[in-house]
C-alpha positions, 0 to 999 in steps of 0.5 A: 296809371301805366306810368306809376306801375313803372315807378313802383316797379323801378323802386322796387328793383332799386330797393332789392338791389340796395338790400342784396348789395353787400355792405363792402360795395363802397370799398369795391368801388374805391379799389376800382377808383384807385387804379384809375386815379393812379393811371391818371397821375402817371399820365399827368406826370408823363405829360409833364415830363415828356418835353424835358426828357430829351434836353435832360438827356442831352445835359447829362451826355454833355456832363459825361462828355466834359468828365470824359475830357477832364479824365483823359485831358493828360493823355490827350496833351492837355494840362490837367491840375486834377490828373493825380485824382483822375488817373484811377478812374481811367481803367473804369470809363476806358470801356466808354472811351470809343463811344466818347471819342467817335462822339467828339469827332475823333475818327481814330483812337488818339492813343497809341497804347489803346487798341479801341479801333 
């Protein structure tokens, strides 16, 4: 009998909850799931991209190093068939020149006319 009373009480409580819950409770539940799902998707994205981030940064740095060499090749004494086109880009990349020549192993600036070091 006691077990039946507990079941009746729990049924009554659940009926009261269903009646007192607004109709938009499903929308509220969907709003709670959306941020969770978005965070989960961002975590999966990070999990996938994290191992390759260093490799991609290294590849981008290597491309930039090659481009800097191509731009300043004529000034370094290396024949460059595209020097006419790269000459006008030199002032834009001159501010990054110090980082580049130290990364390439040149302790001092190889140019006499540039006072970078």
